C-alpha positions as CSV (number, residue, x, y, z in Angstrom):
1,X,191.8,-88.3,131.9
2,X,192.7,-90.1,135.1
3,X,196.3,-90.8,135.7
4,X,196.0,-92.6,139.1
5,X,196.9,-96.2,139.5
6,X,193.4,-97.4,140.7
7,X,194.6,-100.6,142.4
8,X,197.1,-98.8,144.7
9,X,195.6,-95.3,144.8
10,X,199.1,-93.9,144.3
11,X,200.3,-91.0,142.3
12,X,203.9,-90.2,141.5
13,X,205.1,-87.0,139.7
14,X,208.2,-85.5,139.0
15,X,209.8,-82.1,138.3
16,X,213.1,-81.9,136.2
17,X,216.3,-82.7,138.1
18,X,217.6,-79.0,138.0
19,X,221.1,-78.3,136.8
20,X,223.3,-76.9,139.5
21,X,225.5,-74.7,137.3
22,X,223.7,-71.8,138.9
23,X,221.2,-70.9,141.7
24,X,217.5,-71.6,140.8
25,X,215.6,-69.2,138.4
26,X,211.9,-68.6,138.0
27,X,211.6,-71.1,135.6
28,X,212.6,-73.7,138.1
29,X,210.2,-72.3,140.5
30,X,207.3,-72.3,138.0
31,X,207.6,-76.0,137.2
32,X,207.9,-76.8,140.9
33,X,205.0,-74.7,141.8
34,X,202.9,-76.5,139.2
35,X,203.9,-80.0,140.5
36,X,203.1,-79.1,144.0
37,X,199.7,-78.0,143.1
38,X,199.0,-81.4,141.3
39,X,200.4,-83.3,144.4
40,X,198.1,-81.3,146.8
41,X,195.2,-81.9,144.6
42,X,195.8,-85.6,144.3
43,X,196.1,-85.7,148.1
44,X,192.8,-84.1,148.4
45,X,191.3,-87.1,146.3
46,X,192.6,-89.2,148.9
47,X,195.5,-90.8,147.0
48,X,199.1,-91.7,148.3
49,X,201.3,-89.1,146.5
50,X,205.2,-89.1,145.9
51,X,206.4,-85.7,144.7
52,X,210.0,-86.1,143.5
53,X,212.4,-83.1,142.8
54,X,216.0,-82.7,142.9
55,X,219.3,-81.8,141.3
56,X,221.3,-83.0,138.3
57,X,224.9,-82.5,139.1
58,X,227.1,-84.2,136.6
59,X,228.3,-83.2,133.1
60,X,230.6,-80.9,131.4
61,X,228.6,-77.7,132.0
62,X,229.0,-78.2,135.8
63,X,232.5,-79.2,135.6
64,X,233.3,-75.8,133.9
65,X,231.2,-73.9,136.1
66,X,233.1,-75.1,139.1
67,X,236.5,-74.7,137.2
68,X,235.7,-71.0,136.6
69,X,235.3,-70.4,140.4
70,X,238.3,-72.4,141.3
71,X,236.3,-75.0,143.0
72,X,236.0,-79.0,143.0
73,X,232.9,-80.1,141.2
74,X,231.4,-81.7,144.4
75,X,232.3,-78.6,146.4
76,X,230.4,-76.5,144.0
77,X,227.4,-78.7,143.8
78,X,227.3,-78.8,147.5
79,X,227.1,-75.1,147.7
80,X,224.5,-74.8,145.0
81,X,222.0,-77.6,145.6
82,X,220.8,-76.4,149.0
83,X,219.5,-73.2,147.2
84,X,216.9,-75.2,145.5
85,X,215.8,-76.6,148.9
86,X,215.7,-73.2,150.3
87,X,213.5,-71.9,147.5
88,X,211.1,-74.8,147.6
89,X,210.7,-74.0,151.3
90,X,209.7,-70.3,151.0
91,X,207.4,-71.3,147.9
92,X,205.6,-73.7,150.3
93,X,206.5,-76.7,148.2
94,X,205.7,-80.0,150.0
95,X,208.1,-82.4,148.2
96,X,208.7,-86.0,149.6
97,X,212.0,-86.9,147.9
98,X,214.9,-84.7,146.9
99,X,217.4,-86.7,144.7
100,X,220.9,-85.4,143.9
101,X,222.5,-87.4,141.1
102,X,225.9,-87.3,143.2
103,X,224.2,-89.8,145.7
104,X,226.2,-93.0,146.1
105,X,223.0,-95.0,145.9
106,X,222.2,-93.4,142.4
107,X,225.4,-94.8,141.0
108,X,224.3,-98.4,142.0
109,X,220.8,-97.8,140.1
110,X,222.6,-96.4,137.0
111,X,225.0,-99.4,136.9
112,X,222.4,-101.9,137.1
113,X,220.2,-100.2,134.5
114,X,223.2,-99.9,132.2
115,X,223.7,-103.6,132.6
116,X,220.2,-104.4,131.5
117,X,220.3,-102.2,128.4
118,X,223.9,-103.6,127.5
119,X,222.4,-107.2,127.7
120,X,219.8,-106.1,125.4
121,X,222.5,-105.3,122.9
122,X,221.5,-101.7,122.7
123,X,224.8,-100.0,123.5
124,X,227.8,-100.0,121.3
125,X,230.9,-98.1,120.5
126,X,231.3,-95.6,117.5
127,X,232.6,-92.4,116.5
128,X,230.6,-89.1,117.4
129,X,231.0,-86.3,115.1
130,X,228.8,-83.3,115.4
131,X,227.9,-79.9,117.0
132,X,227.6,-80.0,120.7
133,X,225.9,-77.5,123.0
134,X,227.4,-77.7,126.5
135,X,224.5,-75.7,127.8
136,X,222.1,-78.3,126.6
137,X,224.4,-81.2,127.2
138,X,223.4,-82.3,123.8
139,X,224.4,-82.8,120.2
140,X,222.5,-80.7,117.6
141,X,221.7,-81.3,114.2
142,X,223.1,-78.7,111.7
143,X,219.7,-77.8,110.4
144,X,218.7,-76.7,114.1
145,X,221.6,-74.3,114.4
146,X,221.2,-70.3,114.2
147,X,223.4,-68.2,112.3
148,X,227.0,-68.2,113.5
149,X,226.6,-71.8,114.8
150,X,224.4,-70.9,117.8
151,X,222.2,-73.1,119.8
152,X,218.5,-72.5,119.1
153,X,217.8,-72.7,122.9
154,X,220.9,-71.1,124.3
155,X,220.9,-68.4,121.4
156,X,224.1,-66.5,122.9
157,X,226.0,-69.7,122.8
158,X,228.0,-71.0,120.1
159,X,227.9,-74.9,119.8
160,X,231.4,-76.9,119.9
161,X,232.4,-79.2,117.1
162,X,233.2,-82.7,118.6
163,X,234.8,-85.7,116.8
164,X,235.4,-88.5,119.5
165,X,234.9,-92.2,120.2
166,X,231.6,-92.7,122.4
167,X,229.3,-95.3,123.4
168,X,225.9,-95.1,121.6
169,X,222.4,-96.3,122.5
170,X,220.5,-97.8,119.6
171,X,217.6,-95.2,119.8
172,X,216.9,-95.9,115.9
173,X,215.7,-99.5,117.0
174,X,212.8,-98.1,118.8
175,X,211.4,-95.9,116.3
176,X,208.4,-97.9,115.3
177,X,207.7,-98.9,119.0
178,X,207.6,-95.2,120.1
179,X,205.4,-94.3,117.1
180,X,203.0,-97.3,118.2
181,X,203.2,-95.7,121.7
182,X,202.4,-92.2,120.7
183,X,199.5,-93.6,118.4
184,X,198.1,-95.9,121.1
185,X,198.5,-93.3,124.0
186,X,197.7,-89.9,122.8
187,X,198.0,-88.5,126.2
188,X,201.4,-89.7,126.8
189,X,202.8,-86.5,125.6
190,X,200.9,-83.3,126.6
191,X,199.9,-80.6,125.6
192,X,199.0,-81.3,122.0
193,X,201.4,-78.8,120.7
194,X,204.4,-80.7,122.2
195,X,203.0,-84.0,121.1
196,X,202.9,-82.8,117.5
197,X,206.6,-81.6,117.9
198,X,207.6,-84.9,119.3
199,X,205.7,-86.8,116.3
200,X,207.4,-84.5,113.8
201,X,210.8,-85.1,115.1
202,X,210.4,-88.9,115.2
203,X,208.7,-89.2,112.1
204,X,211.8,-87.7,110.4
205,X,213.9,-90.6,111.6
206,X,215.5,-91.3,114.8
207,X,219.4,-91.5,115.3
208,X,221.2,-93.5,117.9
209,X,222.6,-91.0,120.5
210,X,225.8,-90.9,122.4
211,X,225.6,-92.0,126.1
212,X,229.3,-91.5,127.0
213,X,232.1,-88.8,127.0
214,X,236.0,-88.9,126.9
215,X,238.1,-86.3,128.5
216,X,235.4,-85.8,131.2
217,X,235.9,-86.8,134.7
218,X,232.8,-85.4,136.5
219,X,230.4,-88.2,136.4
220,X,230.1,-92.1,136.7
221,X,232.5,-94.3,134.7
222,X,231.0,-96.5,132.1
223,X,230.8,-99.9,133.7
224,X,232.2,-101.7,130.8
225,X,235.0,-99.2,130.0
226,X,236.2,-96.8,132.7
227,X,237.9,-94.5,130.5
228,X,234.5,-93.2,129.3
229,X,232.2,-91.2,131.4
230,X,228.5,-91.6,131.3
231,X,226.7,-88.9,129.3
232,X,224.5,-86.7,131.7
233,X,221.1,-87.5,130.4
234,X,221.8,-91.4,130.6
235,X,222.7,-90.6,134.4
236,X,220.1,-87.9,135.0
237,X,217.0,-89.5,133.9
238,X,217.6,-92.4,136.1
239,X,217.4,-90.1,139.1
240,X,213.7,-90.3,139.1
241,X,214.1,-94.3,139.7
242,X,216.8,-93.6,142.5
243,X,214.3,-91.4,144.2
244,X,211.7,-94.0,144.6
245,X,214.0,-95.9,147.1
246,X,212.9,-95.9,150.4
247,X,215.5,-94.4,152.9
248,X,216.8,-97.9,154.2
249,X,216.4,-99.9,151.2
250,X,219.2,-101.5,149.3
251,X,219.8,-99.4,145.9
252,X,218.4,-102.1,143.4
253,X,215.9,-101.6,140.6
254,X,213.7,-104.1,142.1
255,X,213.4,-102.3,145.3
256,X,213.1,-98.7,143.6
257,X,210.3,-99.9,141.4
258,X,208.3,-102.0,144.0
259,X,205.7,-99.3,145.0
260,X,205.7,-96.3,143.1
261,X,206.6,-97.0,139.6
262,X,205.6,-96.4,136.9
263,X,205.6,-92.3,137.3
264,X,202.3,-91.1,136.7
265,X,203.5,-87.5,135.5
266,X,206.8,-86.0,134.4
267,X,206.4,-82.2,134.5
268,X,209.2,-80.6,132.4
269,X,210.1,-77.4,130.5
270,X,209.6,-77.7,126.7
271,X,213.3,-77.3,126.2
272,X,214.1,-81.0,127.5
273,X,211.0,-82.4,126.0
274,X,213.0,-84.7,123.5
275,X,215.0,-86.4,126.5
276,X,211.8,-87.3,128.3
277,X,209.4,-88.2,125.4
278,X,211.7,-89.9,123.2
279,X,215.0,-90.9,124.8
280,X,213.6,-91.9,128.2
281,X,210.9,-94.2,126.8
282,X,213.2,-96.0,124.5
283,X,215.8,-96.6,127.2
284,X,213.0,-98.1,129.4
285,X,211.7,-100.3,126.7
286,X,215.4,-101.4,126.2
287,X,215.5,-102.3,130.1
288,X,212.1,-104.1,130.0
289,X,210.4,-101.6,132.3
290,X,206.9,-100.1,132.4
291,X,206.6,-96.7,130.9
292,X,205.6,-93.4,132.6
293,X,201.9,-92.4,132.1
294,X,202.4,-88.8,130.8
295,X,205.0,-86.2,130.1
296,X,203.8,-82.6,130.1
297,X,206.2,-79.9,128.6
298,X,205.2,-76.3,129.7
299,X,206.2,-73.1,128.2
300,X,208.8,-70.6,128.7
301,X,208.6,-67.3,130.8
302,X,209.3,-63.9,129.8
303,X,209.3,-60.7,131.7
304,X,207.7,-57.5,130.2
305,X,207.4,-59.4,126.9
306,X,211.1,-60.1,126.8
307,X,213.2,-63.2,127.3
308,X,214.8,-63.3,130.6
309,X,218.6,-63.1,130.8
310,X,221.6,-61.9,132.8
311,X,223.0,-60.2,129.8
312,X,219.8,-58.3,129.4
313,X,219.5,-57.5,133.0
314,X,216.1,-58.5,133.4
315,X,216.1,-61.5,135.5
316,X,213.5,-62.3,138.1
317,X,214.6,-63.4,141.5
318,X,211.8,-65.9,142.7
319,X,213.2,-65.6,146.3
320,X,212.9,-61.6,146.1
321,X,209.4,-62.0,144.8
322,X,208.2,-64.3,147.5
323,X,209.7,-62.4,150.2
324,X,208.2,-59.1,148.9
325,X,204.6,-60.6,148.2
326,X,204.3,-64.0,150.0
327,X,204.3,-67.4,148.5
328,X,200.4,-67.5,147.8
329,X,200.7,-64.4,145.8
330,X,203.5,-65.9,143.6
331,X,201.8,-69.2,143.0
332,X,198.3,-67.6,142.2
333,X,199.7,-65.3,139.7
334,X,201.8,-67.8,137.7
335,X,199.1,-70.6,137.8
336,X,196.1,-68.5,137.1
337,X,197.4,-65.8,134.6
338,X,199.5,-68.3,132.5
339,X,197.9,-71.2,130.5
340,X,200.0,-74.0,131.5
341,X,201.7,-75.6,128.5
342,X,202.0,-72.3,126.9
343,X,204.4,-69.4,127.1
344,X,203.8,-66.8,129.7
345,X,204.8,-63.3,130.7
346,X,205.5,-61.7,134.1
347,X,204.7,-58.0,134.4
348,X,204.9,-56.5,137.9
349,X,202.1,-54.0,137.4
350,X,199.7,-56.9,136.2
351,X,200.9,-59.0,139.0
352,X,199.9,-56.4,141.5
353,X,196.7,-55.6,139.8
354,X,195.5,-59.2,139.6
355,X,196.5,-60.0,143.2
356,X,194.6,-56.9,144.5
357,X,191.5,-57.6,142.3
358,X,191.2,-61.4,142.9
359,X,192.5,-61.9,146.3
360,X,192.2,-58.7,148.3
361,X,189.0,-57.4,146.7
362,X,187.0,-60.2,145.5
363,X,187.9,-63.1,147.8
364,X,189.1,-61.2,150.7
365,X,186.5,-58.4,151.1
366,X,183.7,-61.1,150.4
367,X,184.8,-63.2,153.5
368,X,185.3,-60.2,155.6
369,X,182.1,-58.4,154.9
370,X,180.1,-61.6,155.3
371,X,181.6,-62.5,158.7
372,X,180.9,-59.0,159.9
373,X,177.4,-59.1,158.9
374,X,177.1,-62.7,160.4
375,X,178.6,-61.2,163.6
376,X,176.1,-58.1,163.4
377,X,172.9,-60.0,162.2
378,X,173.3,-63.6,163.5
379,X,175.3,-63.2,166.8
380,X,178.4,-64.5,165.2
381,X,176.9,-68.1,164.5
382,X,176.4,-69.9,161.2
383,X,172.8,-69.3,160.3
384,X,170.7,-72.2,161.2
385,X,169.6,-72.9,157.7
386,X,169.4,-76.5,156.3
387,X,171.1,-76.9,152.9
388,X,167.9,-78.2,151.5
389,X,166.3,-74.8,152.4
390,X,168.3,-73.1,149.7
391,X,166.5,-73.9,146.4
392,X,168.7,-75.1,143.5
393,X,168.0,-72.3,141.3
394,X,169.6,-69.9,143.9
395,X,172.4,-68.4,141.7
396,X,175.1,-69.4,144.0
397,X,173.9,-72.9,144.7
398,X,173.4,-73.4,141.0
399,X,177.1,-72.6,140.4
400,X,178.2,-74.4,143.5
401,X,176.4,-77.8,142.7
402,X,178.6,-78.4,139.7
403,X,181.7,-76.4,140.5
404,X,183.6,-79.3,142.3
405,X,183.5,-81.6,139.4
406,X,184.3,-78.8,136.8
407,X,187.4,-77.8,138.9
408,X,188.3,-81.5,139.6
409,X,188.4,-81.9,135.9
410,X,190.4,-78.8,135.2
411,X,193.1,-79.8,137.8
412,X,193.3,-83.2,136.3
413,X,193.9,-81.7,132.8
414,X,196.6,-79.4,134.4
415,X,194.5,-76.4,133.4
416,X,195.0,-74.5,136.6
417,X,194.0,-71.2,134.8
418,X,190.6,-72.7,134.2
419,X,190.2,-73.9,137.8
420,X,191.0,-70.5,139.1
421,X,188.7,-68.6,136.6
422,X,185.6,-71.0,137.5
423,X,186.2,-70.5,141.2
424,X,186.6,-66.7,140.8
425,X,183.2,-66.7,138.9
426,X,181.5,-68.0,142.2
427,X,183.4,-65.5,144.3
428,X,182.3,-62.7,142.0
429,X,178.6,-63.9,141.8
430,X,178.6,-64.0,145.6
431,X,179.7,-60.1,145.9
432,X,177.0,-59.4,143.3
433,X,174.5,-61.5,145.2
434,X,175.1,-59.7,148.4
435,X,174.9,-56.3,146.6
436,X,171.6,-57.3,145.1
437,X,170.1,-59.0,148.2
438,X,171.2,-56.2,150.7
439,X,171.2,-58.2,153.9
440,X,171.2,-54.8,155.8
441,X,167.9,-53.9,154.3
442,X,166.5,-57.3,155.2
443,X,167.7,-57.0,158.5
444,X,165.9,-53.4,158.9
445,X,162.7,-55.0,157.5
446,X,162.8,-57.8,160.0
447,X,163.1,-60.6,157.3
448,X,165.4,-62.7,159.3
449,X,165.1,-66.0,157.7
450,X,165.6,-64.4,154.2
451,X,168.8,-62.8,155.5
452,X,170.1,-65.8,157.0
453,X,169.5,-67.8,153.7
454,X,171.5,-65.1,151.8
455,X,174.3,-65.2,154.5
456,X,174.5,-68.9,154.4
457,X,174.6,-69.0,150.7
458,X,177.5,-66.6,150.8
459,X,179.4,-68.1,153.5
460,X,179.1,-71.7,151.8
461,X,180.1,-70.1,148.5
462,X,183.4,-68.7,150.2
463,X,184.1,-72.1,151.9
464,X,183.7,-73.9,148.7
465,X,185.9,-71.4,146.8
466,X,188.6,-71.7,149.5
467,X,188.7,-75.6,149.4
468,X,189.0,-75.8,145.6
469,X,191.8,-73.1,145.7
470,X,193.6,-74.7,148.5
471,X,196.2,-76.6,146.1
472,X,197.2,-73.3,144.7
473,X,196.8,-70.8,147.7
474,X,197.0,-73.2,150.8
475,X,197.8,-70.5,153.3
476,X,194.9,-68.2,152.4
477,X,192.7,-71.2,152.0
478,X,193.7,-72.3,155.4
479,X,193.0,-68.9,157.0
480,X,189.4,-68.8,155.5
481,X,188.6,-72.3,156.7
482,X,189.6,-71.7,160.0
483,X,187.7,-68.3,160.2
484,X,184.8,-70.3,159.1
485,X,185.2,-72.7,162.1
486,X,187.1,-75.6,160.4
487,X,190.2,-76.9,162.2
488,X,191.8,-77.6,158.8
489,X,195.3,-76.7,157.9
490,X,195.9,-77.3,154.0
491,X,199.8,-77.1,154.7
492,X,199.4,-80.5,156.7
493,X,199.6,-83.1,153.8
494,X,198.7,-85.9,156.2
495,X,195.6,-84.0,157.7
496,X,194.4,-82.7,154.3
497,X,194.4,-86.1,152.7
498,X,192.8,-87.8,155.7
499,X,190.3,-85.5,157.1
500,X,189.1,-83.6,153.9
501,X,187.7,-86.1,151.5
502,X,187.2,-84.3,148.2
503,X,183.7,-85.5,147.6
504,X,182.5,-84.0,150.9
505,X,184.4,-80.6,150.9
506,X,183.9,-80.0,147.1
507,X,180.2,-80.6,147.5
508,X,177.7,-77.6,148.2
509,X,176.2,-77.6,151.7
510,X,179.0,-78.6,154.1
511,X,178.5,-75.6,156.7
512,X,176.6,-76.5,159.8
513,X,175.5,-74.7,162.9
514,X,178.0,-76.6,164.9
515,X,180.6,-74.6,163.7
516,X,181.8,-71.5,165.5
517,X,182.8,-68.6,163.4
518,X,186.0,-66.9,164.0
519,X,186.9,-63.2,164.1
520,X,187.1,-61.6,160.6
521,X,190.7,-60.9,159.7
522,X,192.3,-60.0,156.4
523,X,193.3,-62.9,154.3
524,X,195.3,-60.9,151.9
525,X,196.3,-57.2,152.4
526,X,196.1,-55.1,149.3
527,X,199.5,-54.3,147.7
528,X,200.5,-50.9,147.1
529,X,202.3,-50.4,143.7
530,X,205.9,-49.5,143.9
531,X,206.7,-45.8,143.8
532,X,208.7,-44.7,140.8
533,X,212.1,-43.1,141.8
C-alpha cells in the first residue's frame, strides 16, 4: 500500500482537531505521536510532508465549559489551545500546521464550502427530534443508548432530548456512492475492524444529519440564516482544508486545495470514525472535491486494564510522563507495545521493564560495548572492512539485507509494533553474535581480521537499527548516529529528508573507514522502578 501522490511526491496527514474543553490527555498524545512517526518516515523516503494538527474550538460543549468557569468562550479557548502546542513540543512532534477553528480565515473557507453544498441542493431545513450527547456533539439513535439514556462512549453522561428546527445535510442521498467507495477502495477505511464497523452502519441505511443548532451563539452563523449556528462537525472537519492554506494566501478553496489536497491520511480515534469515514466523504462528494486516501481509526487506551477517567482517579498525565522518562521513552512504549488500531494498556511496571530491556540493555549496551571494543582493538576507527568481505550468510548481514524493506512495509501499513519488533531482532542477534564470536578471545589469538569483521558487522547492525528506529526515537537515533561518526540529526526535518535518502541508509553496508567514531556514551539510562511508600 502506497498512499503517496507519485507525481508531486507529497504526503499530507492529519491528527484530529482536538476539543479544547479540557487540557490534552494521553489519548491526544497517542494519535499525535503516531502521526509524527508517519511524517518522519515519509520524509526519510524523500517526500514533501505536511502534518496538520490543531484544535476544534466551537460547539455547545466548549461554550458550557467556559460558562462553568465564568469565562467568555474565546478567552477559554485561548487559554486551553496553547496546552496542546506545549505537549507537542515536549513530545518532539514536528507538525507543520496548527489550525484553530476560531481562525478568521477558517470562517471564509466554511462559508465557501457551505455555498457549494447549498448549490448542490444538499442542505434543507427540517425538524430534529432525538437524543443528543453534548460530549460527542452528536445525535444518538435510541438503539445505541445504554441503560438510563447514557451515551455508549461517554458512559457516565446522560443524553439530552432535543426537538428543534435545524438545517440538514442530505447524507441519505450518498448511501450508494459511499458503498461503492468502500467496495472499490478497501483501504479507504483501516484497520479492517473499523472498515467492517462502518460497512455495517451504512448498510443499515443512512439518515440525513443536522448541520446547525439554534440557541447556540458559539460558532459560525449559517450563511443563509444567521439565526442558526453551524453544527460543530460541519465546521470542524473543514479545518483540515483551512490548514492547507499558505500563510499569506487568500482564504479560498482554490488556494487551499492547490498543492496538498487530497489528504493522504486522516489519523483518528475510533470514537470519531463515523464523522470521518461517512459524513466527511459525503460532504466532499456534495462539494465536488476529491476524497482523502485513507481514514485510520486507532483504539482506546486504558491504564492497568481500566478505562481512564477523573472520576476513577486513574488519569495519565502525558506531560508528567515525558518529564519523568523523556519523549523517546514515551513514544517507544506506546508505539511498540500497542498494536496500532487495537485498544492498548499502559502499566508503569511494564513500561519501565520494556524500556530497560529494549533501549538500555539491548540497544544501549550493544552500542557501548561495541564502541569500547573498537576503541581497544581498532584504535577507535571503523574497521577497514569492505562490505563485500562480509558474506551474505553472516547471521547479522542475512537479517540486515532484507530488514530495510521489511520495516518500510511495516511503517507504510502503520504497523509500528511490527517495525520495532523486526529491528529489535537484529539488535538481539547482534548481542548474541558478540557473545558467540568473543572478540576479546580473537584479539588474544591474534586473529585481527576476523575480529574486525565481527566488529564491523555489529557496528553496521547498530547503525541500521538506529536509522530504522529514527521516526520513533529520533533523539536516541541521533545520538547513535553521531557516535558512529555521522553528522546527522534526525530531529531536523530538512536535513533528514535531504541528506539521508532511505534507499542508502536502510541498506546494509553503509559504514566506511572515513568515519571517525565518537566517544562511547549512554544513549538511554536504565530506569529505576519507583519505590513503594
